C-alpha positions, -999 to +999 in steps of 0.1 A: +000+000+000+013+035-009+015+059+020-009+088+020+002+123+009+000+135+045+021+106+058+046+111+030+048+148+037+055+142+073+082+116+064+098+140+041+099+168+067+115+143+092+141+133+065+149+169+058+153+177+095+175+147+101+196+154+069+201+190+080+214+179+114+239+156+097+248+182+070+253+210+095+278+188+113+297+182+080+295+219+071+309+230+105+337+204+102+348+219+069+344+255+079+312+263+060+281+281+071+247+282+055+236+316+042+207+331+024+203+360-001+175+374-022+184+378-059+167+375-092+133+367-077+147+338-056+156+333-019+189+315-024+203+291+000+241+287-002+271+276+017+300+299+023+336+296+036+357+327+041+351+363+050+319+381+038+333+411+018+300+430+024+310+434+061+328+467+068+354+451+090+365+425+064+387+432+035+377+422+000+389+386-008+415+380-036+392+356-054+361+335-051+356+299-061+319+293-071+306+258-074+275+248-094+259+214-087+242+190-112+206+179-119+185+169-089+215+175-066+222+201-039+249+224-026+263+199-001+274+175-028+304+197-034+317+197+002+343+169-004+359+190-032+353+225-019+369+216+015+401+209-003+404+242-021+431+267-011+425+281+024+428+316+011+398+311-012+364+325-004+340+297-015+303+299-024+281+269-032+244+277-040+214+256-045+202+263-080+166+274-086+145+242-087+168+225-062+176+222-025+165+250-002+164+278-027+128+291-030+103+293-045+102+257-059+078+256-088+072+231-116+057+260-136+090+280-138+114+280-168+146+261-161+164+263-195+202+268-194+202+304-206+175+313-179+195+296-152+226+315-163+208+348-158+196+337-123+232+327-114+243+361-126+218+377-102+232+355-074+268+365-083+259+402-084+243+399-049+272+381-033+305+389-051+320+424-056+324+433-093+362+436-091+368+402-074+378+374-099+358+342-100+369+307-105+338+289-117+333+251-112+304+231-125+295+194-130+270+178-154+240+202-157+260+226-135+289+222-160+265+233-188+253+263-168+289+272-158+302+269-194+274+290-208+280+315-180+317+317-190+306+322-227+281+349-217+301+368-191+338+361-199+351+392-182+339+381-148+358+349-147+395+340-141+392+303-147+367+276-155+365+239-144+340+217-162+333+182-149+314+160-174+294+190-186+260+185-203+250+205-234+275+187-258+264+162-284+276+126-281+295+110-310+288+077-292+255+076-273+257+068-236+237+039-222+214+063-204+207+083-235+202+052-256+177+038-230+158+071-231+157+074-268+150+038-276+128+027-248+114+060-233+129+051-199+144+080-180+169+066-155+174+100-140+140+102-125+147+077-097+117+081-074+118+048-056+145+028-038+148+003-067+150+031-092+177+049-072+197+017-070+194+013-107+205+050-112+236+044-090+246+015-113+249+040-141+263+070-122+292+054-104+319+033-119+315-004-112+342-029-121+332-059-143+313-085-124+303-061-096+269-068-081+253-041-059+237-055-028+201-047-020+199-021+009+191-034+043+184-021+078+191+016+084+204+021+049+172+009+034+152+032+057+173+062+048+171+054+011+133+051+014+131+085+030+154+101+005+136+087-026+103+097-011+117+132-008+129+130-044+095+117-055+078+147-039+100+170-061+097+150-092+073+174-110+100+201-107+128+178-117+108+167-147+104+203-158+141+210-152+151+180-174+125+189-201+138+225-203+175+214-203+169+188-230+153+213-253+187+222-267+211+194-261+241+211-277+237+246-263+271+245-246+288+230-277+275+259-298+290+285-274+323+269-266+342+293-289+331+322-267+349+309-237+382+328-232+394+319-197+418+291-189+397+259-186+401+224-173+377+197-184+375+165-164+356+135-177+351+099-163+363+074-189+334+051-179+307+078-178+274+062-187+253+094-184+273+117-207+296+096-228+333+105-227+332+108-266+318+143-260+354+155-256+358+150-293+334+180-298+359+203-279+385+201-306+390+235-322+361+250-302+374+254-267+407+274-266+429+275-235+416+241-224+433+212-207+412+180-210+417+151-185+401+117-189+399+100-156+403+062-158+380+038-139+356+066-132+319+072-140+298+103-141+304+116-105+341+125-108+339+150-081+326+124-056+349+096-068+381+117-069+376+148-049+414+153-043+420+152-080+393+177-088+405+201-060+441+198-073+432+210-107+410+238-093+439+249-071+463+247-099+441+269-121+439+294-092+477+294-088+483+298-125+458+327-130+463+346-097+498+360-095+498+366-057+486+330-051+513+317-073+540+336-054+526+324-021+527+288-033+563+291-047 
């Protein structure tokens, strides 16, 4: 029997409260605090590490590292990477509109990449002084938004890191895209425990012969609460995906406008966005260093956080003279 809407709503609130307790502990351990700001018609929820330059007693930071999460994810997914960035960096990690605790949440809103770029610009204008250089980092859908942001507002950025970015056509279809186009099955929806387990088989790298165990005990309970929470937001996620899929090569068509030093990281075994996408970068993305990560799936930032942070820090050092001198 399916739980009633009221029971599911209570369960989701309990899950969110329990998750916030756990996440607050992680945030505190890594030196992050949760903040809010009103910008572009949204009440943004974001994590911050480092001094707030808007405070009169604090000097303006040398640079800001801005992280942009992927589809159906949230700001805290970046903590393992963000916590490894240079201590001198001011770091901002927002929940994108349609995700996390940024409000309002509406399935009637427009979530296309160009629209999300303008919303992110409003967030940037509200939180980062105009003369402070930005190092922008995005993964998957967040990589698409970050890349398009760099193409639209190149003068604001000092570097760009793209991790398996969407918005690039695939010379070789990924298993997830093939399943969607051939069977009409959208693996990314994942609104039940079984569907989420199936999604994880595609997102994370699994060596040949690996068999994922069915969740038991507390893990099964937590997965049930999490997928119920996801299911409640599915109308919004469906709209986000629909709007993002409307132009599947929007980043590819704008790569030539990106002028800042760029690192592209891609999992060799990515089953969501096939690694063959890197072929589309040739001749279009100047000043780029492309890294294919072996034995890695779509979630490079979670599988290899040290590697991702190392490339981000290297970009900061190479493009910030004072940082380079300090590291010498």
